[in-house]
Structure formats: C-alpha cells, structure tokens
C-alpha positions, -999 to +999 in steps of 0.1 A: -269-362+304-244-345+279-206-357+271-193-338+300-217-347+329-204-383+318-165-372+321-173-359+356-194-391+363-161-409+351-136-393+369-121-373+341-110-338+334-125-320+307-088-321+290-076-358+293-113-363+280-111-344+251-077-368+246-095-397+252-122-390+227-091-385+201-080-417+205-112-433+205-119-414+168-086-425+155-083-462+161-122-470+153-136-440+134-112-442+109-113-466+081-081-485+071-064-469+043-061-500+020-047-477-009-081-466-014-080-433-007-064-419-030-096-434-050-121-428-027-109-386-026-109-386-066-068-387-072-050-405-093-023-423-076-008-438-111+020-423-110+029-396-137+050-406-172+075-382-184+055-376-214+025-358-192+055-344-175+066-323-203+025-316-211+026-300-177+059-272-184+044-266-218+011-255-206+024-234-179+053-220-201+023-213-227-001-195-194+033-173-184+040-162-216+001-150-221+008-136-188+034-114-194+024-100-224-003-089-207+015-079-181+034-059-212+007-047-229-009-034-196+023-009-191+028-002-230-007+018-219-014+021-185+028+040-180+021+069-211-008+079-195+002+083-160+034+105-172+011+126-195-010+132-167+016+137-142+030+165-164+003+179-170-010+183-132+022+196-116+040+217-153+035+246-130+049+232-097+084+244-088+090+215-061+103+239-035+135+245-060+156+281-060+137+302-087+166+294-114+144+265-117+113+283-122+105+310-146+127+329-164+142+356-150+133+384-171+158+412-190+160+440-162+170+408-138+189+394-160+211+430-163+207+434-129+229+403-123+253+406-148+262+445-136+263+430-101+288+403-112+306+426-130+316+451-098+322+413-082+348+409-102+363+438-098+366+444-063+380+408-058+403+415-084+414+447-057+411+423-030+438+407-047+461+434-053+458+450-024+473+414-009+497+413-038+487+385-054+486+394-090+478+364-106+449+362-087+436+398-096+444+397-133+423+360-134+391+385-119+396+414-139+396+393-173+365+380-159+350+415-156+362+422-188+346+392-206+313+406-190+311+433-207+345+437-232+333+471-244+338+487-205+373+508-199+374+498-158+380+459-161+409+468-187+420+498-169+429+479-137+437+451-152+469+471-169+477+485-134+478+453-119+504+439-148+524+471-136+528+456-103+534+425-111+566+441-134+578+462-108+573+436-080+580+402-098+596+413-131+567+397-147+541+404-172+560+436-186+554+431-219+516+419-215+508+446-201+525+476-219+507+457-247+471+455-234+477+494-226+484+503-261+458+484-273+437+501-248+453+539-264+435+526-300+402+507-282+401+539-260+414+570-275+402+596-252+416+586-219+439+603-199+454+577-175+466+554-204+499+575-208+513+576-168+500+538-170+523+534-200+555+548-184+554+525-155+562+495-182+591+523-192+620+514-172+618+478-175+623+479-211+591+464-225+588+467-259 
C-alpha cells in the first residue's frame, strides 16, 4: 500500500496529506539548531574583525582594478581594429546621401552649375528690378558679378538698377555713375554705356 492509498484510508485529501507530511518533517525530522548548524555546514560563525573586513575590501579593490585594466586593454586593441574594418568596408558606400557627399563633381559639371547660378542671379535681379525693389536687385547682380567678374552682363544690369534707384529714390546716383565710368575703362567697346551714363546727369552725380 503506498502513501496515497494510506491517505485515502485515513480520509485525508491529497492536499491535507501533504500538509501533514510537511508538519511531521518540521517537528520530527529536522534536529534542533543548538548553535551547531553553521559549524556543521562548514561556515565560520565567529564575528569578522575590522582588520579582516579591511583585508577583504583591499582584495576586492585589487580584483576590480585588474578587471578594469583588462577591459581597457581590450578596448584599446579591439576598437581601433573595428573602426578600420568599418572604414575599409564602407569607404565607397554613399549611405543614400545626396550626390554632393559622393564622388567629386567633374570640371564640366562644375562649370555648368556655375553658369546656371549666374543666370539665376541675373533673372532674380530682373524680377526685383521690375517690382521696384532696387536694393534687392543690386544685391543679386553683385552676386552674379562675383561668379564672373569679367562678364559685361552683370555690370550692365547693376548700372541699370542704380539708374532706376537714382531716378525713383534719389539714392545710389554717385555709386551708379562711378560704376559706369569704371565700365568704360573695362569694356571700352560697349555702345550702351554713354546712354546709361547720361541718366545720372540730371541728378548732378559727380
């Protein structure tokens, strides 16, 4: 007859039988701890002195220093190698950025971009000039001149913008007339400069 059948004969449910077994083991099978349990298990129950605590602390500090040193050497060796491998692997990879971050634009493309920007400044200056925003127009024409300082077109429209500003706002007259005179030296064969210069005469620009 096993223990389960015995429990049934005694009228105990399996759950109550388990509780009974646990209670019996607690009260009978476990010997009383008369202060000898720690010694029986090989544990020193003597209190630790302050000197021993200090010795343990020092030992832990030494272990931690050694651990940190090993980690430092590991990072110093592995990290540079990992960086070199990444740079070598992805040196030709663009990561989906715009082409300006990719290969260098060749000379023909640079020239085309410069010309397109030059025409943009001229067109934008014309737009401001038509709306009577002379300061904005002169600013854009000057940007065009910075790109092509030897091109007549940017200087001419800058002189025209100053002439409109001189007539309508009575400002920029001296600057405009001085510009036209310098253009006569730089572009001696231009047919429009004399007419442009005459615009400033009624305003007594020197």
